[in-house]
C-alpha positions in Angstrom: 25.2 114.2 105.0 28.0 111.6 104.7 28.1 111.2 108.5 24.4 110.4 108.5 24.9 107.6 105.9 27.7 106.1 108.0 25.6 106.1 111.2 22.6 104.3 109.5 24.9 101.7 107.9 25.0 98.5 110.0 28.2 96.6 110.5 28.7 93.6 108.4 30.0 90.3 109.9 30.5 87.0 108.3 31.1 83.9 110.5 31.6 80.4 109.1 31.5 77.5 111.6 33.0 74.2 110.7 32.1 74.8 107.0 28.5 73.8 108.0 26.9 77.1 109.2 27.3 80.6 107.9 26.0 83.6 109.9 26.0 86.9 108.1 24.8 90.4 109.2 24.2 93.5 107.1 22.0 91.5 104.6 19.6 93.6 102.6 18.0 91.0 100.4 18.3 87.6 98.8 19.1 87.9 95.0 19.0 84.2 94.2 19.3 80.8 95.9 19.7 77.1 95.0 21.0 74.3 97.2 24.5 75.0 95.6 24.6 78.8 95.4 23.1 81.6 97.5 23.5 85.2 96.4 22.8 87.8 99.1 22.8 91.6 98.7 24.6 93.4 101.4 25.0 97.1 102.2 28.5 97.1 100.6 28.0 94.7 97.7 27.0 91.2 96.8 27.9 88.1 98.8 27.9 84.8 96.9 28.0 81.6 99.0 28.7 78.3 97.3 28.4 74.7 98.6 26.2 71.7 98.7 22.8 71.0 100.3 22.6 74.6 101.5 19.4 76.2 102.8 18.6 79.5 104.4 17.6 78.6 107.9 17.0 82.2 109.1 16.5 85.5 107.3 15.5 88.5 109.4 14.9 91.7 107.5 14.6 93.8 110.7 18.0 92.8 112.1 19.4 92.2 108.6 20.8 88.8 109.7 20.9 85.5 107.8 21.9 82.0 108.7 22.8 79.4 106.0 23.3 75.7 106.8 24.8 73.0 104.6 28.3 72.2 103.3 29.9 75.6 102.7 32.7 75.5 100.1 33.3 79.3 99.6 32.1 82.8 99.9 33.0 85.8 97.8 32.2 89.5 98.1 31.8 91.6 95.0 31.0 95.3 94.5 27.6 95.9 93.0 25.1 93.4 91.6 25.9 90.1 89.9 25.6 89.8 86.2 22.8 87.4 85.2 23.3 84.8 82.6 21.0 85.1 79.6 18.0 82.8 79.5 19.4 81.0 76.5 22.7 80.2 78.2 20.9 78.8 81.3 18.7 76.6 79.1 21.5 75.3 77.0 23.7 74.2 79.9 
């Protein structure tokens, strides 16, 4: 059964070009996005991309690819889902 899971899991790649364009594969879903932070769910965890004036230019659910454009400052992989801030914390910022 484990072999079957590995064969259905798509490879994940992350390419950042000149800090202006990020191409990612293995994307399952978009958890959240603003112009300064985009959170993508991948097969192996959560990918958080930070920057300025970012937008999702392409998101293809069949090929599991995403293209993000803007000023890319960083990207971080974490295991599992992100912890959401409480509504009260977000309002009081």
